[in-house]
N, C-alpha and C positions, 0 to 999 in steps of 0.2 A: 365526620367532624371534617368539610371540606378546607385544604390549604388554597389560602389568597391567589388568583390569578397570577403569575409574572415576579413572584416572589422567591428572593436565591434560598435555598435552605446551609448556605457555607456561610463562612466568615468574611465580612467585611474585608480587606486589604489592608486599609487604614482605619482603626475604628476613631473616633472622636472621643479623646481623652475628658472632654467634657463629661460626655456620658458616662464614665467608670461609675460602676457598683460601688455606692459604700460598703468597707468593712465593717468589723464591728467593732474591731478599737477605734476606729475610726471616729466611729458611731458613737460610742461609750466619751472615750475625753472630749467630743463637742459638745457634749449636753453637759461633761462635767466642766466647762470651759464658758461655758453660756453662748457658743456661737449655734447653738441650735436647741430648738426644743422639742419635750416629746413627744407635746401634739403636733407639732408640723410635720416630724418624723413618722407619726403612727397615722397620721391622715393619709400623709403622703404613701403611706404601706397598703393603707386599706383602698385607695383611689387605684393602686395597682393591682390588685387583689379584681377588682371590681371589673376594670380593664381587659384582664386578661381569662376572665376565666370560660369566656366563650374560646379561647384558641387554647392557652394552655392548660388549663382546667385543675390546677395544684391545688386546692382547698376543698374539702369536703364540708366543713363548718369555718366560718364566717361572725369571729367574736367581735362584732362592730363596735355597740352601745360599753359592754364593760372597758374594752380595749382604749377609747375615749374617755372612758373617767379614770383610770388606772392612769392617763397619761396626763391630764390636769391634774391629778395628785401626785406624780412625780413629777411637774414644772413647780409644783407649791414645796414639795421638798427639794428639789435643788435650788432654787432660790433663799430658803433656807440652810443652804448649806451642808445639807445630807450628800454622801457619797458613797455608792454602792456598786459591785462592780457591773451592773448593767443596769443601773438607776434610770428609767425611761426607754430604757433601746425595745426596738419590735423584735419578735422572734416568735418564732409556729412550733407548733410539734405534732408527730405523725396521731394518726389516727388510730394506735393500738394507746395510746395515754391517756391515762383518768386522766381528766379533768373539771372536778365538781360545777354539779347544774347541766355539763355536757352529757350524751353516750359517747360510749365507746363501741364502735361497729367494727374499727378493723378492715372496712371495705367491703362487709358484708350488707344486703336488703333486710331490713324488719327493724321492727318497731323497739330497741334498744331502748331501757331505761336511764334516762341522767344521772351521772354516778354521785353520790351526796359527797364525797370528799377527793381532793386531789390524792394525785401517786405522788412517793416520794419526789419524783423526778420535778414535778411541776409547783410542790413545794421549794424546792431550793431555786428554781427557778424565780418563784415570786420574792424570795429573801435575798435575791441578790438585787430587786427592783425591776425584773422582765416585767415588757410586755405582751403578753399574748395576744396573737390576732386572730388566732385560730388555727384548726388541727387541719393537718397534709392526707393528702388519699393516699392509698396503700391500696393494693391487689386483696380479695378475700384471702384472710389468717396471715397475709406476708409470704403464699404461696410461691409467686412467680419475681423474678429479676425486670419484669414491665408492670404499667402500674395499669389497669382497665380490669371495668368489671362491670355490670349491669347494675349495681347499684348507684354510682357517677361517672362512668361512663369513661374516656380515655383522656388520659393525663398527657400533657406530650412536650415534648425535651427543645426549649429557649435555640436550641444551635438549628435542631430541626424539626418543623413542624409532623410531619412522616415517620419520626422515631421516635420511640418512649424515652422517657429519661433513666429509666432502669426500674427497678424494683428490689424491697417492698419498699424502700423508701423514698420514691420515684415521685409523689409531690411535695415531700420537705426538698427534693434535690432542686427541683424544680420551679420552685420560690426562691432558691439560693442564688440557684445562675442566673436567672431572669433579673433580681437585684429585686424583687420584694420586698423581701428581710435579708437580714445580713447572714443571719444562723438560725439553721434550725435542725430540731433532735430528732434521729432517726431510732431502726435498730435494726439491728443485726443477727441475723440465724446462720446465714449460709452466703454471707455476704452483701447483706440488704442495705448496710449504711455504704461502704464500698463499691459498689457495684455502678449505682448511681453517681458516687463520687467520680470513676473512672468515666462515665460519660455523658458529666455535666460539666466536666472542669474544672474539678472541686477538689476540696484536701476533705477527707472522710476517714470517721476513726473508728475503730470497732476498740474497746479497751480490755483488760483484761476481764476475764468472767466475774462478776463481782465487784469491779473499781464503782461503777453507778448502781445505784440501789434499783431493783426492776418490785419493790414492795409499792400495791399492796401482796405481788406475787414472791412468795421468797425464794423463785427463781425462775426464770423463762423458757419454753419449749425443751423443759429436762437438761438445763444447764446450754443450750444452746446458743441462748439470743440474749447479746448485751445489747443497750443503747449508749448510744453516741452522737454527737454531733457531725456536720453535713458545713462545711464555710468554705468562704472564699481563699485564706490561707492559715498558717499552719498557726500563727499565732495567735487567729479568730479559735480558731480548734482547741487550743493549749489553754486562752482563757474561757473557754465553753466546759474543757473540761476541770481545771480548778472550781468551777462553780457546780458542777452535777456531780463530783465527787461523794461518795460516802455512803454509809451503810445504815442500815435500821436495825432492831437486835434481831427482827424474825429473817433476817438476809441471811439463804443456806453459803454464802460465798462473801470472804469478807480480806482481799487479800490486807497486805500490810500497806499504812498511806507511804504518799511517796516522801523523800527526806526534804522535795522544794517543793514551791510552786510551780507547775506545767510551765506556765508562762517564763518561768526565770529559765527552763530547761530550754524551753523552746529559743532563748536568746542568747542561750550560750554556743558558742562557736565545737563543734566534738573534735574529740582527738581525731586521728588517724584512722580508720576502722577496717577491717578488713570483711568484705563485703563480698557474698557467694552472688552468682546471679544465674537463673534458673528460668530456663521458658517448658520445664516438665510440670507435668500435673499430677496428684493424686488418680488413681486408676478410675476408671468411669466406663462404663458399658453402651455408650452412647461414641457414637465418631466423632471427634475433635479436630476441625484444620485450624492452626492458629493464623490467625491472619498477618499475610506479610509484614506490611506497615508494622500492626503493634509489636512483632517480633522485632522488626528492625528498630522501634522506636523504643523498645526494650536493653537492646544489645546500645543505641545511643545514649540511655540515660545510665548506663552502666560506663560510658566513656569519659561523660559530665565526672561526675564523682570520681572516676581514675584521673582527672584532671583538675581536683579539688583536691587531691592528695590522700584518697584512700585506695589499698590497693582492693584489686577488681580481678574474680576470678569464677567461670564457670561450675557449680556445684550443683550436685541433684540430691535434694530429702530424698528419703527414706521413706516413701507416706506408708505402705503396706494399704491392706483393705481396710481402710478406714471407713468407707462408704455406708459398710453393714452398720456402725453407730450413729453417721449421722440420718439414715434413712429409718431405723430403730426410734431415735429419740425425738425426731423432726416429725414423724407423721403420727405418733403418740401424742404428742404435744398439737397436732391438729383436732387429732380428737379429744383433747383434751378443752381447749376453743369451741369449738363447735358444740360441744354442747351447751353452753352458754346464751347460743343462735335462740332467739326467742321463736322464728318459723325457718326449720332447715331445708325448708320445700323450696323456698325462695333461694338459697345457696347453689351457685354451680353443682353443675353433677359431679365434676372433677376433685372437689372439695366432699364432697360427700363418699365419692369412693378412696378417696385418702383419708377420712376421717373415719369409714371403717374396716379399713388393714388397720389403722395406727390403734383401734380399738381391739383386734388380735395380738398387736403385736406387743400391747402393753402390760398385756398378761402373760406372753408366752420368752419372747427375746428384750425387754427392756431392760433388764436388772443386769443380762450377759454383756450386754451391747453397750450400758456405761462402766461394766467394770475392767472393758477393753482400755479406759481411757489412761490408763497408768502407764499402759504396754506402749503406747502411742506416742504418746508424750517421749518415754525413754528413744523411742524409735526414728522420729523425727529430729530431738530435742538434741540428738549427733552428733546432728551439722554444728552448731553453736559451740564444738568443740575447735572448730576449723575456722572458722567465721563468728562476726558478730550482727551481723547484719542480712535477709536475706530479701532481694528484689525479684521479684515475679510481676509476672503482665495482673493488670486487675482480671482480665477478661480473656477470652480468646476472640471475641469477634465486637467491630462496633456497636454502636445501637442498634438493636435490632426495629424492624420496623413494626410499626401500630399496626395492630390487624393479623399480626404474625401469626400468631396463636390460637385467632378464633376458629372454633369449631373442629379441634384438635377435639380427639381422646385424653385420658392420663397420659398413658402410655409414650404416644407420638409429643404429648406437651411436653414432659420430663426430659425426651431424646433431645427434642429443640434445646430446654435451658443447660443440659447439659453438656452439648456441644461447645453453647455460647459461652458460657461461667462453670467451667470446672476448676478454680483457680484458687477464688477465696472458700469454699465452705471447710477448708479442712483445718483453717484456723479458728472457726466455733468448734468442733469438736474437739480442741486440745487447750481451749479457754483462755488465750496468749491472745498477746493484743497486735495489732495490724494497723496502718495509715495506709491506705490509697492518696496517689499525689498523682495532677494532671502529667501526660509522658509526650502531650502533643495532640497536633490533630490529623486526619485520613487526609487523602487529596481529594476526597469529596467533604470536609469541611469538618467531619464527626470528631467531637475529643475522644480519646481512652487513657488510659490511666495504667500505673504499676503501684504494686502493694512492697511496700517497706515491712518486715515482720521480722518479730522479734519472741523471746521466751517469755517467761512469768514475769512480769511488772517491768518487762523494758518501754513502758512508753516512755519514760524521760529522754533516752539514747534516740529514740524513731522520734522522738519530736525535734532535736536536736539536728540530726542528719537532713530531719524532711525542711527543716527553714534553710538551711543551707544551698540546698539544692535548690530550694524556692527562689532564694536569692540570688541565682545563677541559671535560671530559666523564666523570672517575672511571669508565671501563669495568671495571675489576678490580673495581668495589665489584658488579656485575650476578651473579647466582650461578645456575647451571645446575641447574634442578630435579631432573635425575635426577642430583648429584653422591650419593656415598653418603656414608651415614653415616660410614664407616671411612675419610673422607680424610683430608688432611694440611693439618689446619686451624687455626687461631690460637690454639684452647684447649690445644695440647698443648706450647705454649710457658710455662714454670715463671712 
């Protein structure tokens, strides 16, 4: 997909404040107060999808007819005085999430059957009154931190059209970064929410394993994958967590609920914390070169946290050989998912080879790999005897160019992604929460992020310090250069 001649891929020096994309909480408040209608917001979101499909290509499925009907119903409910957390707000979900009446193809080609029922996450969004405008693009079976595939083409980054928005929740990230919707749901099996957040100047949350139900799957990808929100602000992410959190009877993982709403935690000033800053990544067989501007950005964020009253020291976790558990659980998960594909011959050769290896792993070493998790939790968790929060880069590189992995074999592709994204996956093995927040732009105008990581159940603490950092950084005021003119912006409010 060619880039228009003469366009710049870097951020304008002075973006217009009138074009600022609306935040999720702003949309909800405007609807509740009568300063906007759901019909207006949803129509604007649908217009923005149509305007950007030829460039950003963020959506696999657009639910225009049902979204319009839901918006009209939401306006009637609002006019009658009903109030729900997201009543009438347009949102999007990733292509691995079941919606009744639509297929769940997870980036794959083929004639997938429509689902009979909503999954638990969609059910909770609907209970909160959200209007789901569509399902967003993801690479085949979520394998990669770039969103490209034979089934749907390339999804592009609103910050630079020759770069990926990341993956595997790249469509969700592109939709939010462009202001098409104020929030979207992604899934994170090895950084797949946090990496797109970092590469699109967004907040992305991977919650504690089981915090958000993956039902009808009792767990996803052998416990690696969690569902989580992509938003512009921490308050928006906290609101989404409050809406989405909870369990079904069949869930294999059900952590204790928080003592208060996540929105309250995000609104509360944190106490003075002990922060460990680390540029060390878990062992990878691939060479890793940390981009110098990302390293400098992580140190700068450490300095901002110090100015905010926290003690910041450079300390490294003891990761050990955690990759064994990641590979075993992830590749056997690919095997389990690919078994659902109606025509496996349509899949990328790399996906098929991963699935074949996963079938062998599942029968041989999966159980052993999973049994190592408590050992890794003790080893890595020891750092939280010395600190409250760990800060590490979200990725080693800025967003990678579109097509960089095209034509590569499996090993070369894995080497590429391990070198670009070595920092996020360890927290999937551990099952603990982490938040990626924006850390700045490179000299080329490309976003990157840092992760705030904690032990089990630490989402309230992470949200609190992330919100404090946001008040200092104001990353939500940065506007992607390729956000469409028809995006959901503040000018829509009465």
